[in-house]
C-alpha positions as CSV (number, residue, x, y, z in Angstrom):
1,M,-6.9,-28.1,-46.4
2,G,-3.5,-26.7,-45.4
3,K,-0.1,-27.9,-46.4
4,K,1.2,-30.0,-43.5
5,V,4.8,-30.9,-43.2
6,R,6.7,-32.9,-40.6
7,S,9.7,-31.1,-39.1
8,A,13.1,-32.6,-38.3
9,K,11.9,-33.1,-34.7
10,G,8.8,-34.9,-35.9
11,V,6.4,-32.1,-35.2
12,V,3.6,-31.6,-37.7
13,L,3.5,-28.0,-39.1
14,D,0.6,-26.5,-40.9
15,F,1.9,-23.4,-42.8
16,D,-1.6,-22.2,-43.7
17,L,-2.6,-22.2,-40.1
18,L,0.6,-20.4,-39.1
19,R,-0.1,-17.7,-41.7
20,L,-3.6,-17.2,-40.4
21,K,-2.4,-16.9,-36.8
22,E,0.2,-14.3,-37.9
23,K,-2.6,-12.2,-39.6
24,I,-4.7,-12.4,-36.4
25,A,-1.8,-11.4,-34.2
26,S,-0.9,-8.4,-36.4
27,A,-4.5,-7.2,-36.7
28,P,-5.2,-4.0,-34.7
29,K,-6.9,-4.4,-31.3
30,T,-10.5,-3.7,-30.9
31,V,-11.8,-1.0,-28.6
32,E,-13.0,-3.6,-26.0
33,V,-9.7,-5.3,-25.9
34,K,-7.8,-2.0,-25.5
35,A,-10.1,-0.9,-22.7
36,R,-9.7,-4.2,-20.9
37,E,-5.8,-4.0,-21.2
38,D,-5.9,-0.4,-19.9
39,F,-8.1,-1.5,-16.9
40,I,-5.7,-4.3,-16.0
41,D,-2.7,-2.0,-16.4
42,K,-4.2,0.7,-14.1
43,K,-5.1,-2.0,-11.6
44,L,-1.5,-3.3,-11.5
45,R,-0.1,0.2,-11.2
46,R,-2.4,0.9,-8.2
47,R,-1.1,-2.2,-6.5
48,L,2.5,-1.2,-7.0
49,K,1.9,2.2,-5.4
50,K,0.3,0.6,-2.3
51,K,3.3,-1.7,-1.8
52,T,5.6,-0.5,0.8
53,P,9.2,0.1,-0.3
54,V,11.9,-2.2,1.0
55,Q,13.9,-0.6,3.8
56,K,17.6,-1.2,4.3
57,I,18.6,-2.5,7.7
58,V,21.5,-0.5,9.1
59,K,23.5,-1.9,11.9
60,A,24.1,0.7,14.7
61,E,27.7,1.1,15.6
62,P,28.5,0.4,19.3
63,V,28.6,3.6,21.3
64,E,31.3,3.9,23.8
65,E,29.9,4.4,27.3
66,T,31.7,6.9,29.5
67,P,31.7,6.0,33.2
68,E,29.5,8.4,35.1
69,E,30.9,10.2,38.1
70,P,29.2,9.3,41.3
71,T,27.1,12.1,42.6
72,T,26.4,12.6,46.3
73,E,23.1,13.9,47.1
74,E,22.3,14.9,50.7
């Protein structure tokens, strides 16, 4: 079968298998795969729009209260 070599770490590498995987990965995507990816992307974009934006919490500065003048009502 394929040429198998043991790496310095002791992992067995099959160069023929790696070459086949590289060809599969570089092959163009089929129509079905592309449609599925588009569907997932649209679904994720829709969720991001629904998410409420993060609001900053701003501390209010203390307001100086002025003493009110007493009013006399008769």
